[in-house]
N, CA, C and O of each residue as an XYZ file, in Angstrom:
416
protein
N       5.929     18.996    -12.662
C       5.639     17.601    -12.355
C       6.452     16.681    -13.237
O       6.732     16.997    -14.393
N       6.827     15.548    -12.690
C       7.467     14.505    -13.462
C       6.387     13.855    -14.316
O       5.259     13.698    -13.850
N       6.694     13.477    -15.539
C       5.700     12.904    -16.438
C       6.136     11.537    -16.938
O       7.326     11.262    -17.094
N       5.145     10.687    -17.186
C       5.364      9.386    -17.804
C       4.509      9.357    -19.058
O       3.282      9.410    -18.975
N       5.141      9.274    -20.212
C       4.437      9.293    -21.498
C       3.491     10.480    -21.601
O       2.386     10.359    -22.129
N       3.931     11.626    -21.095
C       3.155     12.853    -21.190
C       2.069     13.020    -20.145
O       1.329     14.003    -20.181
N       1.955     12.075    -19.209
C       0.928     12.157    -18.163
C       1.603     12.570    -16.857
O       2.552     11.907    -16.438
N       1.150     13.648    -16.192
C       1.748     14.061    -14.915
C       1.644     12.953    -13.866
O       0.602     12.312    -13.727
N       2.724     12.739    -13.139
C       2.795     11.669    -12.142
C       1.629     11.667    -11.153
O       1.093     10.595    -10.875
N       1.207     12.819    -10.607
C       0.089     12.775     -9.654
C      -1.198     12.181    -10.233
O      -2.046     11.706     -9.477
N      -1.355     12.198    -11.543
C      -2.536     11.585    -12.154
C      -2.384     10.077    -12.316
O      -3.378      9.370    -12.484
N      -1.150      9.579    -12.267
C      -0.909      8.144    -12.406
C      -1.023      7.392    -11.088
O      -1.251      6.183    -11.091
N      -0.871      8.082     -9.964
C      -0.831      7.408     -8.664
C      -2.182      6.831     -8.230
O      -2.205      5.686     -7.779
N      -3.305      7.543     -8.336
C      -4.569      6.972     -7.843
C      -4.922      5.603     -8.418
O      -5.337      4.732     -7.653
N      -4.780      5.364     -9.729
C      -5.077      4.014    -10.217
C      -4.125      2.966     -9.650
O      -4.525      1.825     -9.420
N      -2.868      3.344     -9.422
C      -1.889      2.418     -8.857
C      -2.272      2.009     -7.439
O      -2.088      0.852     -7.063
N      -2.796      2.929     -6.656
C      -3.131      2.652     -5.262
C      -4.477      1.968     -5.078
O      -4.720      1.373     -4.028
N      -5.344      2.037     -6.054
C      -6.679      1.474     -5.875
C      -6.697     -0.007     -6.239
O      -5.976     -0.432     -7.141
N      -7.525     -0.805     -5.535
C      -7.600     -2.234     -5.827
C      -8.097     -2.464     -7.249
O      -9.038     -1.804     -7.689
N      -7.486     -3.374     -7.957
C      -7.921     -3.700     -9.302
C      -7.455     -2.727    -10.363
O      -7.730     -2.935    -11.545
N      -6.761     -1.675     -9.979
C      -6.236     -0.729    -10.945
C      -7.225      0.315    -11.417
O      -6.860      1.163    -12.231
N      -8.456      0.292    -10.948
C      -9.435      1.302    -11.323
C      -9.334      2.486    -10.392
O      -8.345      2.616     -9.672
N     -10.315      3.342    -10.386
C     -10.302      4.492     -9.495
C     -11.560      4.569     -8.640
O     -12.219      5.609     -8.622
N     -11.915      3.491     -7.925
C     -13.093      3.586     -7.061
C     -12.790      4.444     -5.844
O     -11.628      4.662     -5.501
N     -13.826      4.923     -5.201
C     -13.633      5.698     -3.973
C     -12.964      4.800     -2.942
O     -13.399      3.668     -2.726
N     -11.918      5.292     -2.310
C     -11.183      4.482     -1.341
C     -11.895      4.497     -0.003
O     -12.442      5.521      0.406
N     -11.887      3.363      0.676
C     -12.576      3.234      1.946
C     -11.738      2.357      2.875
O     -11.566      1.168      2.608
N     -11.215      2.929      3.961
C     -10.408      2.155      4.911
C     -11.197      1.011      5.532
O     -10.607     -0.008      5.888
N     -12.512      1.148      5.672
C     -13.298      0.089      6.309
C     -13.328     -1.176      5.445
O     -13.479     -2.277      5.976
N     -13.187     -1.036      4.130
C     -13.104     -2.223      3.271
C     -11.806     -2.968      3.560
O     -11.800     -4.197      3.624
N     -10.703     -2.233      3.737
C      -9.435     -2.862      4.105
C      -9.553     -3.573      5.451
O      -9.017     -4.667      5.628
N     -10.241     -2.961      6.381
C     -10.408     -3.558      7.708
C     -11.174     -4.870      7.624
O     -10.874     -5.808      8.362
N     -12.158     -4.948      6.738
C     -12.968     -6.158      6.616
C     -12.230     -7.276      5.884
O     -12.418     -8.449      6.207
N     -11.406     -6.939      4.918
C     -10.759     -7.951      4.076
C      -9.436     -8.473      4.624
O      -9.027     -9.582      4.282
N      -8.767     -7.703      5.459
C      -7.418     -8.066      5.878
C      -7.309     -8.224      7.387
O      -8.174     -7.777      8.140
N      -6.226     -8.871      7.813
C      -6.016     -9.180      9.224
C      -5.452     -7.977      9.980
O      -4.637     -7.230      9.439
N      -5.884     -7.788     11.229
C      -5.309     -6.715     12.055
C      -3.983     -7.176     12.659
O      -3.975     -7.832     13.701
N      -2.885     -6.847     12.030
C      -1.563     -7.275     12.500
C      -1.010     -6.275     13.512
O      -1.298     -5.080     13.443
N      -0.216     -6.778     14.446
C       0.382     -5.927     15.473
C       1.523     -5.111     14.870
O       2.358     -5.666     14.156
N       1.576     -3.810     15.141
C       2.673     -2.984     14.625
C       4.019     -3.451     15.163
O       4.131     -3.816     16.334
N       5.034     -3.441     14.315
C       6.378     -3.804     14.731
C       6.641     -5.296     14.809
O       7.722     -5.708     15.230
N       5.679     -6.111     14.412
C       5.857     -7.569     14.434
C       5.634     -8.114     13.033
O       4.841     -7.568     12.265
N       6.335     -9.188     12.704
C       6.156     -9.823     11.406
C       4.900    -10.679     11.425
O       4.565    -11.284     12.443
N       4.216    -10.726     10.306
C       2.993    -11.513     10.176
C       3.336    -12.865      9.561
O       3.132    -13.087      8.368
N       3.858    -13.760     10.386
C       4.215    -15.085      9.896
C       2.990    -15.983      9.993
O       2.345    -16.066     11.038
N       2.678    -16.653      8.887
C       1.535    -17.552      8.840
C       2.027    -18.928      8.408
O       2.389    -19.122      7.248
N       2.042    -19.882      9.331
C       2.530    -21.217      8.963
C       1.597    -21.870      7.941
O       0.415    -21.538      7.856
N       2.151    -22.798      7.176
C       1.339    -23.533      6.214
C       0.327    -24.394      6.956
O       0.632    -24.975      7.997
N      -0.861    -24.466      6.414
C      -1.930    -25.270      6.998
C      -1.798    -26.711      6.506
O      -1.274    -26.949      5.418
N      -2.275    -27.683      7.311
C      -2.222    -29.074      6.846
C      -3.136    -29.316      5.636
O      -2.910    -30.243      4.858
N      -4.152    -28.488      5.487
C      -5.060    -28.598      4.346
C      -4.525    -27.691      3.235
O      -4.264    -26.514      3.485
N      -4.354    -28.215      2.007
C      -3.816    -27.365      0.939
C      -4.785    -26.256      0.522
O      -5.997    -26.356      0.709
N      -4.216    -25.214     -0.038
C      -4.971    -24.089     -0.613
C      -5.766    -23.262      0.391
O      -6.776    -22.658      0.029
N      -5.326    -23.226      1.642
C      -5.965    -22.339      2.613
C      -5.353    -20.955      2.403
O      -4.144    -20.784      2.558
N      -6.178    -19.963      2.051
C      -5.604    -18.637      1.772
C      -5.035    -17.973      3.022
O      -5.567    -18.118      4.123
N      -3.950    -17.249      2.823
C      -3.351    -16.482      3.915
C      -3.841    -15.052      3.812
O      -4.120    -14.562      2.717
N      -3.947    -14.385      4.944
C      -4.483    -13.025      4.957
C      -3.354    -12.008      5.053
O      -2.383    -12.190      5.788
N      -3.509    -10.954      4.302
C      -2.547     -9.854      4.342
C      -2.831     -8.984      5.555
O      -3.945     -8.982      6.080
N      -1.829     -8.250      5.995
C      -2.030     -7.290      7.078
C      -2.832     -6.108      6.557
O      -2.696     -5.701      5.403
N      -3.652     -5.579      7.411
C      -4.458     -4.411      7.075
C      -3.539     -3.207      6.892
O      -2.677     -2.935      7.728
N      -3.732     -2.507      5.810
C      -2.976     -1.277      5.575
C      -3.926     -0.243      5.006
O      -4.301     -0.306      3.836
N      -4.309      0.698      5.829
C      -5.195      1.760      5.368
C      -4.391      2.866      4.716
O      -3.366      3.294      5.247
N      -4.849      3.324      3.576
C      -4.141      4.399      2.883
C      -4.028      5.642      3.736
O      -3.102      6.432      3.550
N      -4.942      5.836      4.661
C      -4.882      7.018      5.515
C      -3.607      7.034      6.358
O      -3.208      8.092      6.846
N      -2.957      5.871      6.539
C      -1.689      5.813      7.271
C      -0.575      6.566      6.540
O       0.438      6.910      7.150
N      -0.750      6.823      5.259
C       0.263      7.537      4.479
C       0.240      9.041      4.710
O       1.092      9.762      4.191
N      -0.732      9.522      5.488
C      -0.824     10.950      5.800
C      -0.968     11.790      4.551
O      -1.832     11.509      3.720
N      -0.135     12.829      4.394
C      -0.276     13.705      3.229
C       0.059     13.007      1.907
O      -0.228     13.544      0.837
N       0.654     11.832      1.971
C       0.970     11.088      0.750
C      -0.155     10.145      0.336
O      -0.022      9.435     -0.661
N      -1.257     10.123      1.081
C      -2.354      9.201      0.792
C      -3.138      9.591     -0.449
O      -3.705      8.725     -1.115
N      -3.180     10.870     -0.769
C      -3.929     11.308     -1.939
C      -5.424     11.165     -1.781
O      -6.134     10.977     -2.768
N      -5.916     11.250     -0.560
C      -7.342     11.049     -0.309
C      -8.152     12.331     -0.388
O      -9.376     12.272     -0.506
N      -7.509     13.480     -0.328
C      -8.236     14.750     -0.369
C      -8.388     15.262     -1.789
O      -7.643     14.859     -2.683
N      -9.343     16.142     -1.997
C      -9.519     16.700     -3.338
C      -8.309     17.554     -3.735
O      -7.856     18.401     -2.965
N      -7.808     17.324     -4.917
C      -6.680     18.109     -5.409
C      -5.336     17.731     -4.826
O      -4.359     18.449     -5.041
N      -5.246     16.627     -4.091
C      -3.948     16.207     -3.553
C      -2.989     15.922     -4.700
O      -3.354     15.287     -5.689
N      -1.770     16.396     -4.553
C      -0.789     16.221     -5.621
C       0.424     15.424     -5.153
O       1.485     15.495     -5.773
N       0.282     14.670     -4.070
C       1.332     13.787     -3.560
C       2.633     14.534     -3.285
O       3.719     14.013     -3.536
N       2.521     15.748     -2.772
C       3.676     16.522     -2.352
C       4.361     17.326     -3.437
O       5.289     18.078     -3.139
N       3.944     17.198     -4.670
C       4.606     17.927     -5.752
C       4.387     19.426     -5.647
O       5.273     20.198     -6.014
N       3.243     19.857     -5.159
C       2.959     21.287     -5.047
C       3.868     21.999     -4.062
O       4.126     23.193     -4.214
N       4.365     21.281     -3.045
C       5.242     21.876     -2.037
C       6.714     21.573     -2.300
O       7.579     21.978     -1.523
N       7.005     20.860     -3.394
C       8.388     20.505     -3.697
C       8.906     19.348     -2.872
O      10.114     19.116     -2.827
N       8.011     18.611     -2.212
C       8.400     17.441     -1.416
C       7.608     16.230     -1.901
O       6.712     15.761     -1.198
N       7.925     15.711     -3.101
C       7.133     14.619     -3.670
C       7.237     13.334     -2.855
O       8.288     13.002     -2.307
N       6.135     12.638     -2.795
C       6.078     11.352     -2.102
C       6.605     10.264     -3.035
O       6.378     10.307     -4.244
N       7.300      9.306     -2.469
C       7.754      8.142     -3.218
C       7.032      6.948     -2.622
O       7.176      6.657     -1.435
N       6.255      6.255     -3.445
C       5.481      5.108     -2.983
C       6.076      3.846     -3.587
O       6.277      3.766     -4.798
N       6.355      2.870     -2.751
C       6.939      1.611     -3.188
C       6.004      0.497     -2.767
O       5.698      0.349     -1.584
N       5.554     -0.279     -3.720
C       4.637     -1.378     -3.433
C       5.433     -2.677     -3.440
O       6.094     -3.001     -4.426
N       5.367     -3.422     -2.335
C       6.087     -4.678     -2.212
C       5.054     -5.771     -1.976
O       4.315     -5.735     -0.992
N       5.007     -6.724     -2.866
C       4.062     -7.830     -2.741
C       4.798     -9.131     -2.450
O       5.742     -9.487     -3.155
N       4.377     -9.819     -1.443
C       4.826    -11.173     -1.131
C       6.325    -11.385     -1.270
O       6.772    -12.120     -2.151
N       7.069    -10.771     -0.440
C       8.495    -11.031     -0.405
C       8.660    -12.175      0.587
O       8.676    -11.960      1.799
N       8.784    -13.389      0.065
C       8.784    -14.600      0.877
C      10.077    -14.695      1.691
O      11.177    -14.547      1.160
N       9.917    -14.943      2.980
C      11.027    -15.132      3.923
C      12.004    -13.956      3.965
O      13.199    -14.152      4.190
N      11.515    -12.761      3.755
C      12.329    -11.556      3.895
C      11.876    -10.838      5.156
O      10.720    -10.427      5.266
N      12.783    -10.690      6.098
C      12.477    -10.044      7.361
C      13.471     -8.906      7.572
O      14.542     -9.133      8.136
N      13.151     -7.695      7.136
C      14.104     -6.595      7.256
C      14.499     -6.348      8.701
O      13.655     -6.315      9.596
N      15.790     -6.175      8.909
C      16.287     -5.870     10.244
C      16.656     -7.089     11.061
O      17.322     -6.952     12.088
N      16.248     -8.276     10.644
C      16.558     -9.476     11.405
C      18.021     -9.867     11.274
O      18.654    -10.249     12.258
N      18.557     -9.775     10.082
C      19.939    -10.159      9.837
C      20.690     -8.931      9.339
O      20.457     -8.475      8.220
N      21.565     -8.406     10.137
C      22.262     -7.159      9.807
C      23.464     -7.371      8.888
O      24.063     -6.391      8.443
N      23.838     -8.616      8.589
C      25.026     -8.851      7.758
C      24.740     -8.705      6.290
O      25.639     -8.872      5.466
């Protein structure tokens, strides 16, 4: 396993994926309640409201969509046991970035 400061990487991933940085039991239904159901393959553009400070909703993303990289089962090692490690990239609020729209 790859290590960070002596800690195996598979042990570092669960806190990274959980809300608030802790390790609560993950529940897709909480994501469904808190976030908007966005259409696959479409950008979630939310225009500014005339009233200031109206919160915008994130698209729903259930960890179960990650399949074997979700780490939801007991003893999951994020692919390290099979030699096919998962790479997880978290992207927060990339304003006005629409991948694939401008090919130049």
